[in-house]
C-alpha positions in Angstrom: -0.3 0.1 0.0 1.5 3.4 -0.8 0.9 6.7 0.7 -1.7 7.9 -1.5 -3.7 4.8 -0.5 -3.1 5.2 3.2 -4.7 8.3 2.9 -7.4 7.3 1.0 -8.2 4.4 3.1 -7.6 6.7 6.8 -9.9 9.6 5.2 -12.7 6.6 4.3 -12.3 5.5 7.9 -12.8 8.2 9.6 -15.3 9.4 7.7 -17.7 5.8 7.8 -16.9 6.2 12.2 -17.9 10.1 12.2 -21.3 9.0 9.9 -22.3 6.2 12.0 -21.9 8.7 14.7 -23.9 11.3 13.2 -21.5 13.6 13.6 -20.8 16.7 11.6 -17.0 17.5 10.5 -17.4 20.6 13.1 -18.1 18.7 15.7 -15.6 16.3 15.7 -12.6 19.0 14.4 -13.9 20.2 18.2 -12.7 17.1 19.5 -9.8 17.0 18.0 -8.9 20.2 18.1 -8.2 20.6 14.0 -10.4 22.9 11.9 -13.5 21.4 9.8 -11.5 22.2 6.7 -8.8 20.1 7.6 -11.4 17.2 8.9 -12.5 17.5 4.9 -9.2 16.8 3.8 -8.2 14.1 5.9 -11.9 12.5 4.7 -10.9 13.1 1.3 -7.8 11.8 1.7 -5.1 14.5 0.5 -3.5 15.2 4.4 -2.4 12.0 6.4 -3.1 12.7 10.2 -0.1 13.3 12.8 -0.3 9.7 15.4 -1.3 12.0 17.8 -4.3 13.3 15.4 -5.2 9.1 15.1 -5.0 8.1 18.7 -7.8 11.5 19.6 -9.5 9.8 17.0 -9.2 6.6 18.1 -10.4 7.5 21.4 -13.4 8.9 20.5 -14.7 6.6 18.4 -13.8 3.8 21.1 -11.4 2.0 18.4 -7.6 1.0 18.7 -5.6 3.0 16.7 -4.9 0.0 14.5 -8.1 -0.1 13.4 -7.1 2.5 10.5 -4.4 0.5 9.3 -6.7 -2.9 8.7 
C-alpha cells in the first residue's frame, strides 16, 4: 500500500465512523482540535493525520489505532 492509498483508506474510515455517529465535521473537529477544513481534507485523502490526531480519533470512536490500518 502506497502513501496515497493509506491516506484514502484512513480518510474513508474516519468519514464512515463519523457518519455512523451522526457527527458533523465541525463537531468532530472540535473534539480533535482541528479545523473543519482539515477534517475534510483528511476524509478526502488529501492529508495524512499525525499519530497524535489518530490517537484522538481512536479515543473518540473507542477503537484501537491499529483499526485505521486494517
